[in-house]
C-alpha positions in Angstrom: 193.1 110.8 73.0 193.1 108.2 70.2 189.6 106.9 70.1 189.3 103.3 72.0 192.3 104.0 73.2 193.5 105.8 76.8 196.8 107.8 75.3 198.0 108.8 79.0 198.0 107.9 82.6 195.2 110.6 82.8 193.2 109.1 80.0 193.1 106.1 82.0 192.2 107.7 85.4 189.1 109.5 83.6 188.1 106.5 82.3 188.2 104.4 85.4 186.4 107.4 86.8 183.5 107.3 84.3 183.4 103.2 84.7 183.3 103.6 88.3 180.3 106.3 88.4 178.0 104.3 86.2 179.1 100.5 87.8 179.6 101.8 91.7 178.2 105.5 92.0 175.3 107.8 91.5 175.6 106.5 88.2 174.7 102.6 88.7 171.6 104.1 91.3 170.3 105.2 87.6 170.8 101.8 86.1 169.7 100.0 89.2 172.2 97.2 88.2 170.9 93.5 88.9 167.0 94.0 88.6 165.1 93.5 85.2 166.0 95.9 82.4 169.5 97.1 83.8 170.8 96.9 80.4 168.3 98.5 78.8 168.3 101.5 81.3 172.2 101.4 80.9 171.4 101.6 76.7 169.3 104.6 77.6 171.3 106.7 80.1 174.7 106.1 78.5 173.4 106.4 75.0 173.5 110.3 75.5 177.2 110.1 75.5 178.4 107.2 73.4 177.0 106.2 69.9 174.3 103.6 69.7 175.2 100.3 68.1 178.4 97.7 69.2 180.6 99.9 71.6 177.0 101.1 73.5 176.1 97.5 74.3 179.6 96.7 74.6 180.4 99.1 77.4 177.2 98.2 79.1 177.9 94.9 78.9 181.5 95.4 80.7 179.6 97.4 83.3 177.1 95.2 83.7 179.9 92.5 84.6 181.6 94.7 86.9 178.2 95.8 88.9 177.3 92.6 89.0 180.0 89.8 88.6 177.9 88.1 86.1 177.3 89.2 82.2 173.8 90.4 80.9 172.0 87.7 79.5 168.2 85.7 79.7 170.7 83.9 82.4 171.3 86.9 84.2 170.0 88.0 88.3 169.6 84.4 88.6 167.7 83.7 85.5 165.2 85.9 85.5 164.6 86.9 82.3 166.3 88.9 79.7 167.3 92.1 81.0 
């Protein structure tokens, strides 16, 4: 696997399994998508596996979008404040 790129169909399938786990499966329950603080909880949970910084923030942003249908931020969750 090349950093940041899927090289084989198996890599793509593994990536999709992880995205599904964190956006819809048991990982999603740990993060509690759709409630205040979900982005920060994502950073804590995935920070165990992904180097902190833009890569982690981007991953959590993509997972937030996948799980809730919207990007994280002050207007997320019906404007209920910052995640």
